[in-house]
C-alpha positions in Angstrom: 81.1 96.2 110.6 84.2 98.1 111.8 83.5 101.0 114.1 84.0 104.6 112.8 87.2 105.4 114.6 88.7 101.8 113.3 87.7 102.3 109.9 89.3 105.7 109.8 92.5 104.2 111.1 92.6 101.7 108.2 91.5 104.3 105.6 94.3 106.8 106.8 97.1 103.9 106.3 97.7 104.1 110.2 97.6 100.2 110.4 99.3 97.8 108.5 97.3 95.0 107.2 99.7 92.2 106.1 97.3 90.7 103.6 97.1 93.8 101.4 99.9 95.1 99.3 100.5 98.3 101.0 103.6 100.2 99.6 106.1 101.5 102.1 109.7 102.0 101.8 110.0 102.3 105.6 110.7 98.9 107.2 112.3 97.8 110.1 114.3 94.3 110.0 112.4 91.7 112.3 115.7 90.0 113.3 114.4 86.8 111.7 115.4 86.0 108.0 112.5 83.6 107.5 109.7 86.1 108.9 111.4 89.1 106.7 110.8 86.8 103.8 107.3 86.3 104.5 106.4 89.9 105.0 105.6 92.2 102.1 108.2 94.6 102.6 110.7 92.2 104.0 110.5 93.4 107.5 108.1 95.3 110.0 106.5 98.4 108.6 107.2 101.7 110.2 104.8 104.3 111.0 101.8 102.2 111.7 100.3 99.9 114.2 101.3 96.1 114.2 99.1 93.4 115.6 99.8 90.0 115.7 97.0 87.5 115.9 97.7 84.2 117.7 95.2 81.2 118.5 96.9 80.8 121.8 98.2 83.5 123.9 101.6 83.0 125.5 104.7 85.1 126.5 106.5 83.9 123.5 104.8 86.3 121.0 107.2 88.8 122.5 110.0 87.1 121.0 108.6 88.0 117.6 109.2 91.9 118.6 112.5 91.9 120.6 114.9 92.2 117.8 113.1 95.1 116.2 112.2 96.6 119.8 115.9 96.7 120.5 116.9 98.2 117.5 114.2 101.0 118.1 115.1 101.5 121.7 118.9 102.0 121.0 118.4 104.1 117.8 115.5 106.3 119.5 116.7 106.6 123.1 114.7 109.7 123.8 111.3 108.2 122.5 108.7 105.8 124.0 107.7 102.3 123.0 104.1 102.1 123.6 102.1 98.9 124.2 98.4 99.1 124.2 96.2 96.4 125.8 99.5 93.7 125.8 98.2 90.6 126.3 100.7 90.0 129.2 102.6 92.7 131.3 106.1 92.7 129.9 108.7 91.0 132.2 111.4 93.7 132.7 114.2 91.7 133.2 113.5 89.5 129.9 113.1 92.9 128.0 116.4 94.4 129.5 118.2 90.7 128.7 117.1 91.6 124.9 118.7 95.0 124.9 115.6 96.9 125.5 115.5 100.3 127.6 112.7 99.4 129.9 112.4 103.2 130.9 111.3 103.9 127.2 108.2 101.3 127.9 104.7 103.0 128.5 101.7 100.6 128.8 98.3 101.8 128.3 95.3 99.6 129.5 91.9 100.8 128.4 88.6 99.7 129.7 86.9 99.8 126.5 88.0 98.5 122.9 86.8 101.7 121.4 89.3 103.6 123.8 92.3 101.3 122.4 91.3 102.6 119.1 91.4 105.9 120.0 94.8 105.6 121.7 96.2 103.8 118.3 95.1 106.9 116.5 96.6 109.3 118.6 99.9 107.7 119.0 100.2 107.1 115.4 100.1 111.1 115.0 102.7 111.4 117.8 106.4 112.0 116.9 107.8 111.2 120.2 106.6 107.3 120.2 108.1 104.8 118.2 
């Protein structure tokens, strides 16, 4: 059973669940035509949590996000891109090479999973983060 805070995030529509047909007009091009074609709204949804689950974690998962993050970084230079408990600390040079302004990146590391859920909920309400 999901914790109450996580269930509230799902109920409020703050987390995108790719397997559910959730209508949303706001979408962000992933930068990959094949991936866009597989996603319900032909791109990443905007205004919610996105999580990619992998059977093996490597630094390559970041490549899925780089085109969209570069677009967000350039189109919203005064806002922050927040990573909560990323599996790896981003390598600044690589992010810069993909046109992402690393001065916009905030990394939050929580000690407990329930604290990460609280962070997601608060960040979803914050208009200064993308």
